[in-house]
N, C-alpha and C positions, 0 to 999 in steps of 0.2 A: 684679061680671064678672070674670072672671079677664085680670088681661093675660099678654101674652105677653112672657117677658125673656129679650133678645138676651146672651148669655153675651161677651162681652170678650174680644178674642184670648187676655189676660193669664191670666182663669178656665178660658179650657176648652179649657190646655193643661194637660199629665200633669201630673203633681206635681211629677215629679224637674225638668222640665225651667223649673217656675216658676227654681229655681237659674240666675240667670246664668250662671254658672261655667259649668257642665253645657252650657245650653244652644249659650253658645261653641265648646263642643267638642266636642259631636254636629254642628253645623253642617261643626265640621273636619273631623270624618272625615267625615260624607258628598259632603266635596268628595276630601278625600284618596281614597273607594273610588273619583274617576273618576278623578281624576287619576295616580296612582299605576302603574296596570296601563300608561295609556302612556307617562306616565313611562318604565317597566321593557323595556318592547318597544321601545322603538326606542334609550334608552341605556346600557339592562343594572341592575343595583341592585348596583354595589362603587362605587369611587372614581369620584367627579368624571371622567364625562366629558374624553375629551382631546380631545371636537371639541366640546367647548361653551366653550373653554381661548384666548386673545389672546394670540398671543406679541407680549412692548412689547421684548425689548430689545435689536431691530436701529433704530427709531425714538431708542429714549435711547441708542442708544450714537454714530445718525448726531447728534443733540442737541449731546452728550458734545461728540464730533470739534472741530463747527463753535465750540461753546466755544474749546476749544482753540489752532483756529486762527487765533484772529478777537479775542483775548480782546490783547494786541500792538496793531492795529489798529483794530478797527472801535470808530467815532463815541460805540455807547450804548457801551461798555468805557470810554474814552478820559475824555468829556465829560459821560456819566451817574454811573456806577458809580465810573467814579475820584475825581469828586471827593467819595464817600460815601464811598470812602477812604479821600483827604486828610485829608478831615473828621472824622476819627475818630482819625485816626493825630496828627495837632495836640491832640486835645482833652483825650486820654489824653496824649498826651506833656506839658497844659499840666498840667494835675492832679497829676503823677509829680511835677512839678518841685518844685509850691506845694508838697504835703508834705516832699519833700524839704528844702527850703530849711528849713521848720519848726519840721526835726527832729523828735525822740521828745517830746523837751518841750510840743514848741508845739504836737503834735498831740491829744498825751494830755491839756492844758489845754481844747482847743477843746473834745474830741468831753464832756472832762467837763462846764464848762460847760454846752454843751448843753445837755448831760441836766441839767444842776441846775433847767436853764430850762425845761422840758417836761414833766422827773417828780420831779425833788425831790434833795433829798439823798441819801437812799439808792442816787438812779439814779446818781445823778451818781458818787458812794463802786465802784461796779459796773462803771460806765464806763473810771474809771481802769483801776484793777486789771487786767479786760479789755486792754486800749491792753499795760500793759506786762508782760504772761505773752505775750505777742505779743517782743513787746521779750526777755523774756527765755528763752524757747525758743529763739532765733536766727534764726527771724523778721520781724524786724522790714522789712529792703529786701522782701522774695515779701507781707508784707502792703504794706506800700504800693503796689507794684506790686499785685496784688489789689483793691486798695481802689479804687485810680484807674481800673479799665478796669470797677467796680461802677459808681460815681459818672455815668460814663459812660452808662454800658450803663442803670442805672434812669435819668437823663436823658428816654434816648431810647427808653425801653418806656414809661416816664406821659405822655411825649406822643403819642409811636401810643397810645399803651390811651385816653388820655383824646379824644382830636379821634375814633377810629372808640367809644366809648363815648356822645359826645352826637350820632353820630347817630346808635345805635341807640335816646338816649334821649332823641327827640326826634321817632322817625319809624318807624313799626308797619308798616311794607315793609324800612323798611333794619334794621330788627331782626334778620325774618327772615332779610333777604340774609346778614347776618354773624354769625347765631349758625351755622351748620353751616361758616363760615369759624375761627371763634375755636374751639370743638370741636374742627375736625384739626389746630390752629397749638398745641392742650392733648395732642390721644394721641398725635400724631406723634413719635414716639421721636427722641431729638436729633439723635444717630447717623445720625441716616436722611434731615434735612436738613446737616446738615455735612456734603457732598463736593457738593451743589452750591455751597450758602456758600462751600467749597475754589475748584473749580473757578470761578468769578465774581470772585474778590475773591485769591484766593492765600492761603494760610498766613500767620495771620500773624494781630495783633489787629485789624483793621476786619473776616475773616470773625469772628472769637473775639467782636467785641460783638454783629453784628446777627446769631445767632445766639441771642445772650443773651437778644436783640429780639422774635427771633418767640417764645421758649420765654414769656419775663415779663409781656408785652403785654397776653393776654387777658386776666389776671383784672382787669386794673383799668380795663382795658373792661365789661367784666363787670357788677362794682362800680359807673363811673357810670353807666353804663345804672339802674342800679336802685335807682341815687341817688337819678337824674333822675329817675325812673319815680314813686316812691314818691316822692316830694314831696307832703306835706299840700295836696289839695284846694283847702280853706278859703283858706289862703292865696296860694293861686295867685290864687283869687278878687281877694280883695280890695283885690291888689296890684294885679291886672288893672283892676278897678275904680277903681283912679287915675289911668288913660287913661297906663298905659305901656306901650310897645313889646314886644314878642318879642324885640327884647335886652334888656330891662332887666331882665325876668320873666326871664331864664336868668340874668343876671348877679348882682341883686338879693336873688332868691327862689329860684330850683335850686337851684344853687347851691352858696351856702352852707346852705339845708336838704338835702342831700349834705352836706354835710363829714364828716360818721363814714362813710362807706361810701367816698370819698375817701380821707380818711387810711386806711380799712380795705385799699384797694386799692392803695393806696404799703405798706405793711408787707407784700403779700402777693406781689407787686410785688421785691419785693428777696428775699423770701425765696428765689424762686423762682429771680435772677441768683444770688445766692449756692450754691445747687446746683447751676451749669451753671460752678466756677471749675475742677472740674477736669475734668470731659466738653468743656470749648473749650480745654483746655492739649491736648490733645492737636493740635488745629489752629495750632499756638502762643499760647494768650494766653499763658503766663507765670505765676509770680505766685506764691500756694501751690499752685492744681493742676498746676503743673508739676510741684513738690517733689514731688507724692502725688505723680503717675505715675511718677516717674524713682522714687522707693522704690519699688513695685509692681511698674515693671518686674527691679526687682533684688533683689528676697522682702521688703524692708528696713522691716517692719512700726515698729517706732522709730524711724523716718522716717517715716512716711506718717504714723505718729499726730504726730510730731513738727511737718509742717506741716497736720495734719487740727482738732488743738485752734485754731490760729487763726482758720483757718474757723467754727469750730462759733463762738467768740466773738462774732464779727464778728456771726453770721447774729440772736444771743443780745442782742449792747448792742443793734442796728437794730433790735431785734425791738420792747424793751423804750421804748426810743425813740421806733420812731413808734407803738404802743400807748398811750403815753402823751398823745402829744401828740392822739390820734384819744377817749377818751375822757375828756382834762381831765380825769383826778387829780392829787390832791398839788398844789392849786392853793395851800394854806395854808403848804406846803409853799416858796413858789416865794416869791427876797428879791425881792419890791421893784423893788433897784437894780441887777439884772443885767438887761441888756435886751444885743440885741445887739451896738452898737458897744463893748460895753464887751466885754462875749467876746470880737470880736474884735482890741479891743486890748489887753486883756490874753495872747489866743496871741502876737500881735506883740514886746508887748515879754517873753515869758518865752520864745520864735525870736529873735531879735536877745539877749537871755542867752545861752543857749543856742550863741549861732554867739560870744561875745565871750568864753566861758570855756571854746571848740570841745568841745564834748559835740554838735553839731547827730547823730552818729551813737549809736547807742548802741549802750555799751562792754560792751569784749569780755570783760570780768572781769564781767559781772555774764550770764555766760547760761548755761543748765542742760541739762543733755547728758540727753536724756531716754533716745537711739536705745539704746542698750544694757539696761538692768534692761529698759526694754518686751522686747528683744530673748529677750535672758535670760529673761522668764517665759513664754511666746510657744512659746519652744522647752520650756518645760516641762511647760507646758499639751500640746503635739505626747506630749512622752516618755507622760503618767502615763493620758493624757484619750481618746489619741486612737485605745488597742484595749486592749484584757487587763486590764480594770477589772473586777475582781471584783465577782458576780453584775451588776447593770447592763451587762454588755458599757460597749467605747468608745464613743466620737461615730461613729466608722466601721463600725463592727458596725449601730449606729441608722441612721447615710445607708445602707447595702444592704438594709437590712430595708425602708424606708420608698417604695425605690424600689424592690422585690420588692412588696410589697406593696401596695403606691398606685399607684406616678407606674406602671411596668409596667400594672400591667390597666387604670388608669382610658386611658391611651392607648390601647390594645389595644379596650377596646371602643370609643372612638371612632371610629376606625380598621376595626372592620372592621366599622361602620353601614352601610348603606347613603345613598347621598350624599343620596334625596330622604326619608329618617329622618330625618337632622341637620337637615333645614330644616324639615320637619315640627317637630319637636321645638321646636325656636327659635320653631314659628311659638304654638305647644298655650301653650308661657310667656310671649310679648310679649303676644296677643291677653290672656289671662287676669289677668295685670295693668294692663293700659293696652288702646288703642280697640284699632282694625282699623288706625290706620295707624303704630299704630309696632308691631306686628305686621309688618303690609308695609317699612319700614323697617329691622326686626330683620333676614328671610328678604333682601332685597337686598345686606344687607349681607354677608351670610351666603355670599346663591349668589356677592358678585364677587370670595371666594376660591378660589371655585373658577376661574370667569373671568379670572380671576391667575396663573393653572399652580401652586398654592402651599399646595393642599386640603393631604396632607398632612402638614406639617408644621407648619402653620394648627392643624389639630389636637391634637399635639406639643407647639408650644407653650399651648393653652390645657386641656390636661390640664396642664400644670402651674401652671397662672394659676388652676385645679380648685386642685385638691391645695393650694396655698398660700392663697386663699380662705378655706377652710376653715380651719387649720391658724389663719389671723391671727382667726378669727371668736372661733372659741374662744379662741384666747389675750385678744382685747382688749376679746368679747364681758363673759367672768370680771375681767379684769382693771377695767373701764372699773364695774361693781357694785359691784368694790371700790373703788374713787377716789366712786364717788359714795354710798356708805352710811359713810364714812369721811373727817373730812377733811382726817386726823393722813394717811390712807395718799395723798391726793390731794397735800396741799402737797408729798411723800416721793417723790413717782411725778416732779414737773413737770421737776425737771431732766434727769434723765431721760430723758422726752420729748423735752424739749428738746435736749438731743446725738443723740437719739438723729430724731426728724426732721433737723435740721440739716447734721451728720455727712457727709462725702458716700460715697455708696457703695461708692467703692474701696476706702477707708479699714479698714470694716470686711469686707470683701472675704478679703480675707486669713485673719484669724483661722482665718474661715468654712469657706475653703479649706484649712487648717493643721488644722482642727479633722477638716469632715465628708468629704476629699478632692476628688474634680476626678470630678465629673457635673449630673446637674438635681437630686440631694438638698441640695445647695450651693446652689443654684440658686434655688431655692425657702427654703429659710434666711434669703438674704438678701433675697426678696421679702419673707417677714413681714415681716424685722427692720423694710422700708422702708414695711409700712403698716401695721404696728401700735398705733407713735404716735398718728395720725389718729383708727382702732377706739375704739382708748379716749377719747380723746378725747369725739372727737363722744357716745358711748354716755352717758361720766360727767354731758356737759352736757346731755345731754336727759334722762336721770333725775332732773336736779337744779330741770329747769324743774317737769318735773310739779307743776299746781293743788294749793299746799300745803290747799285748800281737802280733796280727795277722798281725800288720806294723813291731814290728822285726823277726818273722818267714818268710813275706816274703822276710825281705832285706836279713837276711841268706843264701837264694833260690837265688838271683842274682838280681833281681827285681831290678828294673828305679824306681826312682821317679817317672814317671808319668806311669807307670806299676801299683806301687803303690792303683796311686790316681783312677787310674780306675778299676783295680782288688779289692783294700783292700777298701777304703775309701769310695764311693761316691756308692758303693752296702747295704757297712754295716752304713753305712747314709741317705737311706732309706727314716727312718720315716723324719727326719728332712726336706730333702730336698722335703717332700711331707707336712709338717709343714710350709715352704717356700711358699712354694707355694701354699695353703690356707689363709694365711696369708696376703699375699699378695694380690689375690684375694681378701677378704675381706676390705681391709685398698683403694686398687685404685676404690671398688667400695662407700668407702665413700668419694670418694669426687668430686663425682659425680655432687652434688649439686654446687660446687666452679664450674665445666664445664662447669657448663651452665650458671655463670655470665660472663663467654666472650668467647662465642661461642658456650658454645660446643651440648645444645639442647634437644632433649629425655629428658628425667622424672627429669634434673635437673633442666631444663630450666623451668618446671611447676610444682616444690615443688617453686622456686625462686617468683615463679609467684606469687602461692599464696598465698604464708609470703606475699608478694610483695600490692597487692590488697585483701590482705583478704577473699581470699575464699580457703573455707577448704576447701570445695569437691575440690576441684584441686591440693589442696597442699597438702592435706590426701590419697589423692586415690592416686598418685602419691608416697609419700612416700608409702602405702603398697607395692604401685610393688616394690620396691627396694629391700625390705626386703624379700618380695618375694622369687627375682630373686639373692637378695645373699644367701636362703639359697638349694636354686635351687642349684649356685653356691659350697656349703661347700659341697652337698651330691656330688657333681661330683670332688670334689675334697680332700676330705676328708677318708681316707678310714677304715671302721669299725672294729675294732677285730672279730667283730664277723666273719670276712670273712672268718678265720681260720676252723672254729668252723664244724661237721660233718653237712653234710643237706644245708649248709646255700646257 
């Protein structure tokens, strides 16, 4: 007897609808067919409708006026923020005076001994050379000012990060609640929240430290939560079986098991705090950042480089020392006799000897003046490369062609699209790579930009971001592949990438402007230089972590190196490549403010203008739009784990 088989919903579908992406696009097309005519008839199909915007200038101006009027009399400022400000000032001053009392010899000796204890003799020698180079460049006192501010800012960032990380790591509800807060803290441009901080604390060290904490605390919080959540369940069960309390499990098991993540968080916090050194100088931080900012204001590339190099050296030394503490390498090189009391005793002895000899301050005769030769080199490059180069043309011609052939068409195309079509495109991209929740988040973020009334400037910024990301990915993937396939290339690139990652954006902004002129092209070039190292590192690491067994199997079948790359390494490293894309987008977006200072315009200019003029509404609205733009780009470039689940 024949049985009747009822086809399932999967087999009953037409062939092309069995593809999940095609089914998603069809559903989106059906929804658009219903909604688009309604939207078009109600609000038109041009730029974002004015009737759907909300003007925040009046309430923000009212809030700014209230803060200014009550800053010197209201108890909130006198007994709340005032105590915080005094504590920051006293802490920074105490650290700075301690560094000056130790002198250049004592600080150098202490840094070298700490590096020796944690990383071995080679790291100790490199640390000593780095500190001596800061003095040789004539930047010893500014370096100590920056180091004092960074010590306090990093300690505060670590404290805040650990508290938030403990909350997120031990509670799923708090983790979900803190995630958007940390996202906002990381994506919101520093210039955007400098103005509120200055309104509350005034110009000076407290505002600089607190702005740095807002920027540098999220990595510590994220990695702390990651370490606590990634603790070995078997170890936790064993500790719990012994009758330990929740507090004992946290202190004796979870935190020790998360040691690597905690030290990595410290490392990232230090890097991000140092990257704020120049930006914080705009609001009175002083130190190396102030020297860089003053040099750039007078278009003195040499002086800017002389102050920028110590920032790079500090960043590299602190990166290596914290990295060595985290991975526990070079343990065999550590002398058993060197402990922390011994290092402190040697430092005090060296400092006292320097004081008795009258050598606390860096000797003026040991200073190297590099500003003049650097400026001559920049003048030569400008004279010979800016224009008139045979065959290839000058850098000004390249900038003009890039603006005419790439930036203008992309901006014109985006701004010429109906507003609802932009939302539809965002929804399609986000849904294809993730879930309907991903798509909804991306669409709401893009719609919020229109509601804030900055639709056209945001599309202008988006065109620059897309162009910069395209250039970054082409160069980054090519360089990352070369570094992954050759140890020699990787070793040669490492110091170059370190310099590019730690050099303040302001330092290389003037050579970029000198070579490319003022406009959107140099803004894109600055963004590419800033984002390129992260893309190269992530790409190379992803390709190197591909399963060796898969490569060995391909080689045994006679696959060439090119076939192994395209058919094995790149597909298996897909997650790392997508992460490189995501980080490239985020880092390019982070430089949009800097681009606004050199003719990039759009949202970057609005944020910088708001800070310069004390216009809270303009600066915060543009900053919020950049956050929304970053959230949207993050959702359309980073696939979610839930995509693979049934029903996603």
